[in-house]
DOLOLUM-622978 format. One record per atom (N, C-alpha, C, O, CB): residue in one letter; x, y, z. Coordinates in steps of 0.2 Angstrom, whole numbers, plus 5000, padded with zeros to 4 digits. Glycine has a CB too. Layout:
AXYZ ...
***
This chain:
M487746805010 M488146845015 M488446885008 M488246935007 M488746805021 E488946855005 E489346894999 E488846944994 E489046994991 E489746834994 T488246924995 T487946964989 T487547024993 T487247074991 T487346914984 L487647015000 L487247085006 L488047135002 L487947174998 L487347055020 S488647105004 S489147125003 S489347154998 S489647204999 S489447085004 L489047144992 L489347164984 L488647234986 L488847294987 L489147094973 Q488147214988 Q487647274987 Q487747324991 Q487547384990 Q486947264989 N488047314997 N488347355000 N488847404996 N488847464996 N488547315005 K489247374994 K489847404989 K489447464986 K489447524987 K490147364983 Y489047404982 Y488647464976 Y488147514977 Y487947554973 Y488147434971 H488047514984 H487847564987 H488147604990 H487747644991 H487547564989 L488647604992 L489147644996 L489447694989 L489547754989 L489747585000 K489547644984 K489747684977 K489447724973 K489647764969 K489847654973 E488547704974 E488047754972 E488047814977 E487647864975 E487347734972 L488347814983 L488147864987 L488647934984 L488547984983 L488147844996 E489547884984 E489947934984 E489547974976 E489348034976 E490847904983 L489547944973 L489547964965 L488948004965 L488948054961 L489547894959 N488348004969 N487848074970 N488348124975 N488448174972 N486948054976 A488548104981 A488948184983 A489548214980 A489648274980 A489348184988 L489948154976 L490248204969 L489648244966 L489548304967 L490548144961 L489148214961 L488848264957 L488648344962 L488648404961 L488148224954 E488448304967 E488248364970 E488848424973 E488748484972 E487848324977 I489148414974 I489948444975 I490148484968 I490048544968 I490648364976 T490248444963 T490448474958 T489648524954 T489748584952 T490748394952 Q489248504955 Q488448564953 Q488748614959 Q489048664956 Q487348524955 S488848624963 S489048664969 S489548714968 S489448774970 S489348634974 I489948694964 I490548714962 I490548764955 I490848804954 I491048654960 N490048734950 N489948734944 N489348794945 N489348834941 N489948664939 N488948804950 N488548874950 N488848924955 N488548964958 N487748854953 N489648904957 N489748964959 N489549004965 N489549064965 N489648984956 L489448944970 L489048964976 L489848974981 L490348944980 L488448894979 P489349054986 P490049064990 P490349004992 P490048944992 P490049114996 E490849024994 E491248965002 E490748955006 E490748895007 E491849005008 R490448985009 R490148985015 R489548925012 R489448875016 R490049065019 S489148925007 S488648875006 S489048815004 S488848765007 S488148895000 L489648794999 L490148744997 L490448715005 L490548655005 L490748774991 Y490548765011 Y490648715017 Y490148695019 Y490348655023 Y490848745021 K489448695019 K488848695022 K488548605017 K488348555020 K488348775019 I488748605010 I488448565008 I488948515009 I488648455010 I488248585003 Y489448505009 Y490248485012 Y489948435018 Y489848375018 Y490848555017 N489848485023 N489548465028 N488948415028 N489048355030 N489348515031 F488448425026 F487948385024 F488048325018 F487648275019 F487548435022 T488348325015 T488648255012 T488948225014 T488648175015 T488948255007 L489448235017 L489748175021 L489548165029 L489748115032 L490448205022 R489048205031 R488748185036 R487948145036 R487648115041 R488648255039 A487748165027 A487148125029 A487148065022 A486948015024 A486448175032 N487248065017 N487548035014 N488147975013 N488147935008 N487648065012 L488647995018 L489247945019 L489347925026 L489847895028 L489947965017 N488747935030 N488447895036 N489247925040 N489447895045 N488247785034 I489647985039 I490247995044 I489948025048 I489548065046 I490948025042 K490148005057 K489648045062 K490248095066 K490048115072 K489147985067 K490748095063 K491348145066 K491548185063 K492048155061 K491848125069 L491548235061 L492148265057 L492448355058 L492048405058 L491948245048 A492848355057 A493348405056 A493648435052 A494048405050 A493648405058 L493448505050 L493748515043 L494248575044 L494048635046 L493048535037 Y494948555043 Y495148625047 Y495648655040 Y495948615037 Y495648625056 V495548715037 V495848735032 V496548785034 V496648815040 V495348765029 L496948805028 L497348855029 L497148905023 L497148905017 L498048825030 D496948955029 D496949025025 D497749085027 D498349085025 D496249055028 E497449115031 E498249155032 E498449085039 E498849035039 E498049275037 D497749105043 D498249045047 D497648985047 D497248975043 D498549085057 W497748935052 W497448875052 W496848895056 W496848935061 W497948815054 G496248865053 G495548865057 G494948815055 G494948785049 G495248935055 C494748805058 C494248735059 C493448765055 C492948795059 C494248705070 K493448755047 K492848765045 K492248725045 K491748755043 K492848765041 V492148655048 V491648615048 V491848585053 V492448565054 V491448575043 N491248575058 N491448525062 N490748505066 N490448545068 N491948555067 Y490448445067 Y489948405070 Y490248345072 Y490748305071 Y489448405065 G489748325077 G489848255080 G490148245085 G490048205088 G490048205075 T490748305088 T491148295093 T490948325098 T490548375098 T491748305092 Q491248295103 Q490848345114 Q491348395112 Q491348435117 Q491048275127 M491748405110 M492148455110 M492048515104 M492048485099 M492848415110 D492048595103 D491848625098 D492448645096 D492848685100 D491448675099 C492848605089 C493248615085 C493248705083 C493848725082 C493248555080 F492848745082 F492948805082 F493148845084 F493148905082 F492748815081 A493348835091 A493848855095 A494248845098 A494548895102 A493748845098 V494448775096 V495148745095 V495648765090 V495548775084 V495048685094 P496248785093 P496948805086 P496948725085 P496648675088 P497948845090 L497448715078 L497548635075 L498248635079 L498548695080 L497648625064 D498448575081 D499048545085 D499548535078 D499448505074 D498848445089 M499948585079 M500448605071 M500548535071 M500348515065 M501348665070 E500748475074 E501048425071 E500848405066 E501248365062 E501148405073 F500048415067 F499648365061 F499948425053 F500048405047 F498348355063 A499848475055 A500048495047 A500748475043 A500848495038 A500048565048 R501048445048 R501748405044 R501548345041 R502048315038 R502348385049 L500948305043 L500748245040 L500848265031 L500948315028 L499948225043 K500948185028 K500848205022 K500348155019 K500148155014 K501448195018 E500148115024 E499848035020 E498948035028 E498648075033 E500947915023 V498747975023 V498147975032 V498347935037 V498447875037 V497347925030 T498347955041 T498847935048 T498147925055 T497847975058 T499548035051 P498147855056 P497647855062 P498047895068 P498647905069 P497447755064 I497447915071 I497647955078 I497547905084 I497047875086 I497048015080 V497847915086 V498047845093 V497947895099 V497747955098 V499047795093 E498147875104 E497647895111 E497847995112 E498348035111 E498147845122 R497348005113 R497648105118 R497048115118 R496548095115 R498148195113 D497048145124 D496448175127 D496248235126 D495848255130 D496548175133 D496548275119 D496048325118 D495548295114 D495448235114 D496248385115 V495248355110 V494748345105 V495148305099 V494648265096 V494548425103 F495648295096 F495748265091 F495748175093 F495848125089 F496348305087 G495748185100 G495748115101 G494948065100 G494948005100 G495948115108 E494548125099 E493848085096 E493848065090 E493348045088 E493348125095 F494348075086 F494448045078 F494748005077 F495247995080 F494748075074 D494547965073 D495247885070 D495547905065 D496047865064 D495047805067 Y495447955061 Y496047965055 Y496148035055 Y495648065057 Y495747945048 V496748075053 V496848135051 V497048135042 V497548115039 V497448175057 I496448155040 I496648165032 I496948225030 I496748285030 I495948165028 P497648205026 P497748285022 P497548275016 P497448225013 P498548315020 V497348375015 V497248375009 V497848405005 V498048455008 V496748395008 S498148394998 S498448444997 S498548434989 S498548384987 S498848465001 H498848514985 H498648524979 H499348564978 H499548604981 H497948564976 K499648524972 K500648534973 K500948554978 K501148604981 K500948584968 S500748494979 S501448474987 S501248514992 S501648514997 S502448484986 E500848564991 E500848614999 E500048585002 E499548574999 E500948714996 I500048585008 I499548545013 I498948615013 I498948675015 I500048525022 L498548585010 L498048645009 L497248645017 L496848685019 L497548614998 A497348565018 A496648565023 A496748515025 A497148475021 A495848575020 L496548475032 L496448425035 L495748415036 L495248445038 L496848425041 V495748355035 V495148325038 V495048255044 V495348205044 V494748305030 F494648295050 F494648215055 F494148205054 F493648245052 F494548215063 V494148145054 V493648105053 V493448025059 V493947985060 V493748095046 G492748025061 G493047975065 G492147945066 G491647985065 G493648015072 D492147865068 D491647835067 D491347815063 D490747795063 D491447855068 I491747815057 I491747785051 I491247715049 I491447655050 I492447775050 E490647725047 E490247645047 E490647605041 E490647655037 E489347635045 A490847575040 A490947515036 A490847455038 A490747445044 A491447515035 E490747395033 E490747335037 E491447295037 E491447245040 E490347305035 S491847335033 S492647295032 S493247325031 S493147375027 S492647265025 E493547325033 E494247365034 E494247405025 E494147455024 E495147295036 E494447365021 E494347385013 E493747435013 E493947495012 E494147315007 I492947415014 I492647475014 I492747555016 I492647615013 I492247465017 K493047535023 K493247605029 K493747635023 K493647685020 K493747575038 K494547575022 K494847625016 K494747655012 K494947705011 K495247605014 S494047625006 S493947655002 S493547715003 S493347754998 S493747634998 S493247715010 S492947785012 S493247845013 S493047905012 S492647785017 T493947815016 T494247875018 T494747905011 T495147945012 T494647865025 R494647855005 R495147885002 R494547934996 R494747984992 R495747814999 F494047904997 F493647974993 F493548034998 F493648094996 F492847944991 I493348025004 I493348085009 I494048125006 I494048175003 I493348075018 Q494548105006 Q495148155003 Q495048184995 Q495148234993 Q495848095004 A494848134993 A494548134987 A494148224983 A494148264978 A493948064988 L493648204990 L493048244989 L493248314993 L493048364991 L492348214991 S493648304997 S493948355001 S494348414996 S494348474996 S494348315007 N494748354992 N495248374987 N494948444982 N495148504980 N495548304982 I494448404981 I494048444975 I493848514977 I494148554974 I493448414973 I493348524984 I493248564984 I493548624987 I493348684987 I492848554985 I494248604991 I494448634994 I494948674990 I495248724993 I494648594999 V495148664984 V495548674979 V495048724974 V495248764970 V495948604977 A494248704974 A494048754970 A493948824975 A494048874973 A493248734965 I493748814983 I493848874987 I494648904986 I494648964988 I493648854995 E495248874984 E495848904983 E495848954979 E496149014979 E496248874980 N495248924973 N495548964965 N494949024967 N495049084966 N495248904955 K494248984970 K493949074973 K494349134976 K494349194975 K493449054981 K494749104979 K495249184983 K495649174980 K496049164984 K495549204990 L495949164974 L496449184969 L496149224965 L496449274963 L496649144965 A495249214963 A495149254958 A495049334960 A495049384957 A494649234955 R494749314971 R494649384971 R495149434973 R494949494974 R494049384975 Q495849414974 Q496449434974 Q496749464967 Q497049524967 Q496949374976 Q496549434961 Q496649444957 Q496349514954 Q496549554950 Q496549394954 L495649514958 L494949544953 L495549604962 L495949644959 L493449494953 A495549604968 A495749654971 A496449694968 A496549754966 A495949634979 Q496749644966 Q497549684964 Q497249724958 Q497549774957 Q498249624961 E496749714952 E496649754946 E496449804948 E496749854946 E496249734942 A495749814953 A495549864956 A495949914960 A495649974962 A494949844959 L496749884962 L497049924964 L497449954961 L497750004963 L497149914968 R497749924955 R498049944950 R497650014946 R497950054943 R498149874946 K496950004948 K496750054943 K496550114946 K496450164942 K496250034939 E496550114952 E496650154956 E497250194957 E497150254959 E496550144960 L497650174957 L498350174957 L498550254950 L498750314950 L498650084955 E498250194945 E498250244939 E498050284939 E498350324937 E498150234935 I497250284941 I496750374943 I497250394948 I497450454947 I495750364949 A497650374953 A497950434958 A498450454954 A498550514953 A498250404966 S498950394950 S499450434947 S499250504941 S499450554940 S499950374945 D498750464938 D498550534933 D498450584936 D498650634933 D497850544929 V498050594943 V497750634948 V498450674949 V498550734946 V497250594955 Q498850644952 Q499550674954 Q499750714948 Q499550774949 Q500150614955 Q499950704941 Q500250724934 Q499750784934 Q500050834932 Q500150654928 F499150784935 F498750854934 F498950894940 F498550944941 F497850844933 L499350884946 L499350934949 L500250964946 L500451014948 L499050914957 F500350944943 F501050974941 F501051024936 F500650994932 F501550924939 P501251084934 P501151144929 P501351094922 P501751054921 P501851214931 D500851114917 D501251074910 D501751114908 D502251094905 D500751074904 K501651164910 K502451204905 K502751254912 K502451294916 K502051274896 L503351244912 L503651294917 L503851344912 L503651334906 L504251264923 P504251394914 P504651474913 P505351434910 P505551394913 P504751534921 Y505651454904 Y506151434903 Y506551504898 Y506951484894 Y506051374900 G506351574900 G506551624895 G507251654898 G507551644903 G505951674894 Q507551704894 Q508051734896 Q508151794904 Q508651814907 Q508251774889 H507451804906 H507551814913 H507351784917 H507751774922 H507351864914 L506851744917 L506551694920 L506451614919 L506151584914 L506051724922 K506751594923 K507051514921 K506751444927 K507051444932 K508151524921 V506351414928 V506251384932 V506151284929 V506051264923 V505651424935 E506351254934 E506551194932 E506451124937 E506751134942 E507151194932 A506151084937 A505951044941 A505850984937 A505850974931 A505351064944 S505950894945 S506150854942 S505650814948 S505250844953 S507150854940 Y505650774947 Y505250734953 Y505450654950 Y505550644944 Y504150764952 L505550604955 L505750534952 L505350504960 L505550514966 L506850524951 P504750474958 P504350434964 P504550364964 P504750324960 P503550424964 H504550364974 H504950314979 H504150244974 H504250194970 H504850334992 D503850264975 D503050204973 D502850244965 D503150294962 D502050214982 R502450224965 R502050244957 R501750294960 R501450324955 R501550194953 V501550324965 V501050354970 V501450394973 V501850354976 V500650324973 G501650464975 G501950494978 G501450564983 G500850594981 G502350504973 G501850574987 G501550634991 G501650714990 G501350764993 G501750624997 D502350724984 D502450784982 D502250804979 D501950774975 D502950814982 Y502450884980 Y501950934974 Y502350994972 Y502551034976 Y501250964977 Y502451004965 Y502751104966 Y502351124962 Y501851104959 Y503751134962 D502551194962 D501951224956 D502251304954 D502751324958 D500751234961 Y502051324949 Y502351394948 Y501851434944 Y501751424938 Y503151384944 I501551484950 I500951524950 I501051584948 I501151624952 I500651524957 P501051624939 P500751674939 P500151704943 P499651684944 P500651654934 I500451774948 I500151824949 I500051864944 I499551844941 I500451844953 N500251914942 N500151984940 N500951984934 N501451954936 N500152044947 K500852024929 K501352044927 K502152044929 K502652034926 K501152094926 K501952064935 K502752084938 K502752024945 K503352024948 K502852194942 Q502151974947 Q502451944952 Q502351864949 Q502151854944 Q501951964960 F502451834953 F502351754953 F502651724960 F503051744964 F502851704945 L502151654961 L502351614966 L502551564967 L502151524967 L502051614968 I503251534967 I503551454969 I503251434974 I503151474979 I504351444970 C503051364973 C502851324978 C503351244979 C503751204976 C502051314976 I503251234985 I503451154986 I503251134992 I503451164997 I504051144986 A502851064992 A502751044997 A502750964997 A502850934992 A502051064998 D502750935005 D502850845006 D502450845011 D502550875016 D503650795009 V501650795008 V501150775011 V501450715017 V501950695016 V500550755006 S501050705021 S501550635026 S501050585023 S500550595021 S501550635037 G501350545022 G501250465020 G500850475012 G500650515009 G500450425026 K501050415010 K501150395002 K500550374999 K499950375003 K501750325002 G500450354991 G500050324990 G499350354989 G499250424989 G500150284995 I498850314987 I498150364985 I497850414988 I497550464985 I497550324985 P497950414997 P497750465000 P498050535001 P497950585005 P497650445006 A498650524997 A499250554998 A499050614991 A499050674992 A500050504996 A498950564984 A498850614979 A498150654980 A498050704977 A498950584972 L497650604984 L497250634984 L496950724988 L496450764987 L497150574985 M497450694993 M497550764997 M497950804996 M497750864998 M497850765003 M498450804991 M498850854990 M498350874982 M498650924979 M499750824989 S497950854979 S497650884973 S497050934977 S496750984974 S497250814968 N496950914984 N496550964985 N496751034988 N496351074988 N496150944987 F497351024990 F497851074992 F498051114988 F498251174989 F498351054996 Q498151084980 Q498451134975 Q497551164973 Q497451214970 Q498951084966 A497151134974 A496551184970 A496351244976 A496251304975 A495651124968 S496451224982 S496551274987 S497051334985 S496851394984 S496851244992 L497551304986 L498051354984 L497951404978 L498151464979 L498651334984 R497751374972 R497751414965 R497051474967 R497051534966 R497551364958 T496651434971 T496151464974 T496351544978 T496151594976 T495851414979 L496551534981 L496851564987 L497051644983 L496851694982 L497551514991 V497851594980 V498151634975 V497851704971 V498151754970 V498351594970 R497251684968 R496751714964 R496551764969 R496451824967 R496151664960 Q496451754974 Q496051804980 Q496351854986 Q496051894990 Q495451764984 T497051844985 T497451884990 T498251864987 T498451814984 T497251855001 P498751924991 P499151924989 P499751904992 P500251884991 P499151964986 N499451914999 N499451915005 N499751825007 N499351775006 N498651945007 L500351825010 L500651755009 L500351735017 L500151675017 L501651765007 K500251765021 K500351765027 K499451725027 K499451665028 K500651845032 E499151755025 E498451725024 E498351685018 E497851655017 E497951775023 I498751675016 I498751605010 I498851555015 I498351515017 I499351595003 I499551545019 I499351505024 I499151495030 I499351445033 I499651485024 E498751545032 E498351525037 E497751475034 E497651415037 E497951585040 E497551505029 E496951465025 E497251405023 E496951355025 E496551505019 L497751395020 L497951325019 L497851265023 L497651215020 L498551315020 N497951305032 N498251265034 N497351245037 N497251185038 N498951285038 Y496951285039 Y496351275040 Y495951225035 Y495451195037 Y496051325040 H496251225029 H495751175024 H496151105025 H495751055025 H495851205015 V496951115028 V497251045027 V496951025034 V496950965034 V498151035027 L496751045040 L496651015047 L495950985045 L495850925047 L496651075053 E495451015041 E494851005041 E494650945036 E494150915036 E494451065039 N495050955031 N495150885026 N495350815030 N495050765030 N495850905022 A495850815031 A496350755036 A496350755042 A496550695044 A497150765037 K496050805047 K495650785053 K496150775057 K495950745062 K495150725053 G496950795057 G497450815061 G498050725060 G498550705063 G496950845070 E497550675055 E498050615053 E498450615048 E498650565046 E497650555053 K498550675045 K498950695039 K499250775040 K498850815041 K498550675033 F499850775038 F500150875038 F500350865034 F500450805032 F500750905043 I500550915030 I500950955024 I501650985026 I501551015032 I500451035022 T502150985024 T502851025024 T502551075018 T502151055013 T503650965022 F502751145018 F502651185011 F503151235013 F503351255018 F501751225011 F503351255007 F503951295007 F503451365001 F503251334995 F504951245004 A503351435002 A503151474998 A503351514995 A503451555000 A502751484998 A503551554989 A503751614990 A503551654984 A503251624979 A504451614990 I503551724985 I503151754980 I503751814977 I504051854981 I502451774984 Y503951814971 Y504551874971 Y504051934966 Y503551924963 Y505551834966 D504351994966 D504152054964 D504652064960 D505152064963 D503952104968 H504652074951 H505052094947 H505152174947 H505552194943 H504852064943 E504752224951 E504752274950 E505152294956 E505652344955 E504152294948 L505052274963 L505152304969 L505752224970 L505952214976 L504352314975 K505752194966 K506552164967 K506552134975 K506952144979 K507352244965 T505852104977 T505752084984 T505652004984 T505051984982 T505152114987 L505951964986 L505551914987 L505351894996 L505651895000 L505851864983 V504751874996 V504451875001 V504251785003 V503851754999 V503951935001 Y504451775009 Y504251695009 Y504051675015 Y503951725019 Y504951645008 V503751605017 V503351575021 V503751495021 V503751465015 V502351575019 N504151465026 N504051405028 N504051365031 N504451355035 N504251385027 S503251325030 S503151295036 S503251235036 S502851195032 S502651315038 G503651225040 G504351165043 G504451115038 G504451055039 G504151115050 H504351155031 H504751125026 H505651125025 H505951175028 H504551165020 N506051075022 N506651085022 N506851135020 N506651145014 N506851045019 P507351185022 P507351245019 P507851265014 P508451265015 P507451285024 P507451285006 P507751305002 P508551335003 P508851355008 P507251345000 L508851334995 L509451374995 L509351454992 L508951464987 L510051334990 L509551494995 L509451584990 L510151584989 L510551584994 L509051674996 L510451574982 L510851584979 L510851654977 L510451664972 L510951544974 S511351714980 S511151794976 S512051804980 S512251774985 S510151854980 D512351854975 D512951884977 D513451824980 D513851824985 D512851934981 G513451774976 G514051724979 G513851694985 G514251644987 G514851774980 K513351704988 K513051684995 K512651644996 K512251634991 K512751734998 V512751605000 V511951525000 V511851555007 V512151575011 V512251405001 T510951555006 T510751565013 T510251515012 T510051495007 T510451645015 L510051485017 L509351435019 L508851495023 L508951535028 L509451355025 L508251475017 L507551495020 L507351475024 L506951425022 L507151495016 E507351485031 E507051455036 E506451495038 E505951455040 E507351445041 E506351545039 E505751585042 E505151535040 E505051485037 E505751675037 G504751565045 G503851535044 G503351495049 G503151525054 G503851495038 S503251455047 S502751425054 S502851345054 S503151325049 S501851445054 T502651315059 T502451265059 T502251215054 T501951245049 T502051275062 V502251125053 V501851115045 V501151125048 V500851135054 V501951025040 L500851125041 L500051135040 L499751085041 L499851025038 L499851145034 G499251085045 G498751015045 G498751005054 G498350975058 G499250925038 A499151015055 A499350985064 A499051035070 A498851015075 A500250985066 L498951085069 L498651145073 L498251195069 L498451215063 L499251175077 H497751225073 H497351285071 H497251335076 H497051305082 H496651255069 P497251395076 P497651415071 P498451415072 P498851445076 P497451485071 L498651395069 L499751415068 L499851465074 L499551515075 L500151475058 P500251415077 P500451475083 P500951525081 P501051575086 P500851435088 F501351535076 F501451585075 F501651565064 F501751505061 F502151615081 I501651625062 I501951625055 I502251705055 I501951755057 I501451615050 N503151675052 N503451745051 N503551735045 N503451675042 N504151765055 E503551795041 E503751805033 E504451815033 E504751845038 E503351885030 G504951785029 G505451815027 G505451845021 G505251825016 G505951765026 F505751915021 F505751975017 F506651985017 F507151995021 F505352055022 I506651975006 I507252005007 I507352055000 I507352034994 I507851945008 T507552095002 T507652164998 T508052164992 T508252114991 T508152215002 D508052204987 D508752234982 D508952154980 D509552134978 D509652294987 L508452124980 L508652054975 L508552054966 L507952034964 L508151994978 S508952064962 S508752084956 S509152014953 S508851984948 S509052164954 E509651984955 E509851904952 E510051874957 E510551874960 E510351894946 F509551824956 F509751744961 F509351694959 F508851704955 F509451744969 L509551644960 L509451564960 L509051534968 L509351534973 L510451514959 L508451514967 L508351494971 L508051404969 L507651384965 L507951544974 F508351364974 F508451304974 F507951264980 F508051274985 F509051304975 S507451214978 S507151204984 S506851124982 S506751114976 S506651264987 Y506851094988 Y506750994985 Y506650984993 Y506751024997 Y507650924979 T506450934992 T505850854997 T506450815002 T507050805000 T505250774989 D506150795008 D506750775010 D507050715009 D507550695012 D506750775015 G506650685002 G506750634999 G507450644996 G507850594995 G506350624993 V507750714995 V508350724995 V509050734997 V509650724995 V508150744994 T508850755004 T509450745009 T509350695015 T509750685019 T509650825013 E508850645013 E508750605019 E509050535015 E509050475017 E507750595023 T509450545008 T509650475004 T509950445007 T510450475007 T509950465000 E510050375010 E510550365013 E511150325009 E510950315003 E510350335019 N511650315011 N512050265007 N512150195012 N511650175015 N512850315007 E512950135013 E512750085014 E513050075021 E513150025023 E512850035009 V513150145024 V513050135028 V512750175032 V513050185037 V513450125030 D512150205031 D511750235035 D511850305036 D511750335042 D511650205041 E512150335031 E512350405033 E511850465026 E511850455019 E513550405034 E511450495029 E511250555027 E511650585020 E512250605020 E511250595033 F511250595015 F511750645008 F511850715014 F512450735015 F510950685000 G511350735017 G511150795020 G511250865015 G511350865009 G511550795027 T511150925019 T510950975017 T511551005015 T511551045010 T510551005020 E512351005019 E512951045019 E513351005011 E513851025009 E513351025029 R512950945008 R513450925003 R512850954996 R512950944991 R513750835003 L512350984998 L512251024992 L512451084993 L512751104988 L511551024991 I512451145000 I512851205000 I513551184995 I513551204989 I513051225010 T513951144999 T514551144996 T514451144987 T514851164982 T514951094999 Y514051104987 Y513851114977 Y513651174974 Y513851194968 Y513151064974 F513251184978 F513051264973 F513551314976 F513351374975 F512051304974 E514151314981 E514551364983 E514951354975 E515251404973 E515051344990 S514951304973 S515351284965 S514851274959 S515151264954 S515651204966 N514451274959 N514151274956 N513351314952 N512951304948 N514151234958 G513551364957 G512751404956 G512651454949 G512151494948 G512551464964 K513251454945 K513051484939 K512851434932 K512851454926 K513651534937 A512751374934 A512651324930 A511951314928 A511551314933 A513051264934 D511651304922 D511151294919 D510651234924 D510851174926 D511351274911 L510051274925 L509751224929 L509451144928 L509251104932 L509351264930 K509451134922 K509551074920 K510251014921 K510250954921 K509351084914 T510751064920 T511451044921 T511451014929 T511750954931 T511851104920 I511151074934 I511051064942 I510750994942 I510950934944 I510551124946 H510051014941 H509750944944 H509850874941 H509550834944 H508950944944 Q510350844935 Q510650814933 Q511450774937 Q511750724938 Q510650864928 D511550834938 D512050844943 D511750794950 D511950744950 D512250944944 I511350824955 I511250814960 I510950734961 I510950694966 I510950864961 I510650734953 I510150664954 I510850604953 I510850554956 I509350654947 I511450634949 I512050594951 I512250584955 I512250524957 I512450614950 Q512450644959 Q512650634967 Q512350584972 Q512550544976 Q512650694970 L511550604971 L511150564974 L511350494973 L511650464978 L510450574973 D511350444966 D511550384962 D512250354966 D512250294967 D511750414954 N512750394968 N513150374968 N513250374973 N513650334975 N513450394966 F512950424980 F513250424985 F512750354988 F512950334993 F513150494989 K512050324986 K511950294990 K512150224988 K511950174991 K511350304991 G512350224984 G512850144981 G512350094979 G512050104973 G513350094988 R512150034984 R511849964982 R511149984986 R510649944985 R512249884984 K511050034990 K510550034994 K509850064991 K510150114987 K510850075000 G509350074990 G508850104986 G508550164991 G508650184997 G508350044985 Y508250194987 Y507950284987 Y507650244993 Y507750184994 Y507150324978 R507150284999 R506850265005 R506050315002 R505550305005 R507450295012 D506350384997 D505750424999 D505850444993 D506350424990 D505650485006 D505150504989 D505050524983 D505850584982 D506250604986 D504250554983 I505850584975 I506450644976 I506050694971 I506050694965 I507450604972 T505850764975 T505650814970 T506250874974 T506450884980 T504650844970 M506450924966 M506750974967 M506251024961 M505851004957 M507650954964 L506351104963 L506051144959 L506651214962 L506851234968 L505051154961 S506851234953 S507451274955 S507051334951 S506751324946 S508251254953 C507351384955 C507151454949 C507751504949 C508151514954 C506351504952 K507751534944 K508251564941 K508151644941 K507551644939 K508451544933 V508351694942 V508051764940 V508751814937 V509251824941 V507651794949 E508751834931 E509151854928 E508951914924 E508451914921 E509251794925 L509351964924 L509352024921 L509252024914 L509252074911 L509852054923 
***
């Protein structure tokens, strides 16, 4: 009998060694998770004679990955979370659910974190010592395969993060190409821009487009949403705008076509707020359309005017229900300050917004300041106003000053 027992122990160890070798080879061959679970199933079922088994694994939630030998289907049964608190092999006492079909629950951990739970039943063993040895081996084997699968998940996450990083890098480059390389800053015309993205890729856009020797267009826009889709949408918007400006100086026609392009491209899922103005040096006129954007401030003859005439946002309706052009004459010297809602919607620590009135108050006292100074002052004011609270959105400012 003693010789037979030794033979059985030797045979069991041989089976365990074969099982370990098979699992290790599968991992080294970089088999997918599904295949690893199948090999795990076969190894415990055939080689080690485990009659009942269920393997629950923690992904985002607990779920059953391997199950055989039970009357009830463990794949359809959520884990009793009491088991997730166990730290060592624990016998299962009388239960009237599927877990009552098992004899033991074996926790599988890595760095003190429980990754999986193995439920086993009907372990064939001639002694309690062999049964404990089998249980320890099941725990070790499960640990090897679960940690290997965890490493696969981490590798996938790293690849996904790297892919996202590259996408963001491309989108950031795309967005930088939207902005003009140089803005005029001469004696009679000065244009200054500031762009502070909330994330790496934002949804704001500004531009200065010379039309001919006597006219230029200045504009600012903000797309709903952020990230890569917003940057790509703005890239398409910029291309459409620049093409249209070459075809016609009629601002109403440009707005109508832009609205159509945005609606076609975004299918109504995104929209763009947009402000555009064309100034004529000879006629001393400013024509503008405000399509749902924050009203820019026009400073002329010591007076601040909000430029609000226009239409609804672009990309929501076609045709636009109305388009009204703002038309200002006898405008030989002026300062035009446009911005996105990240400026006025900056909040302080008691959830109060910076608002438009603070901008108006600033320009009533500082309208003759240098444009660069104006932008620096406003950024400092926003920083002081928000206190310890973070910015909620991209901050974009575009200023234009015309002087004789």
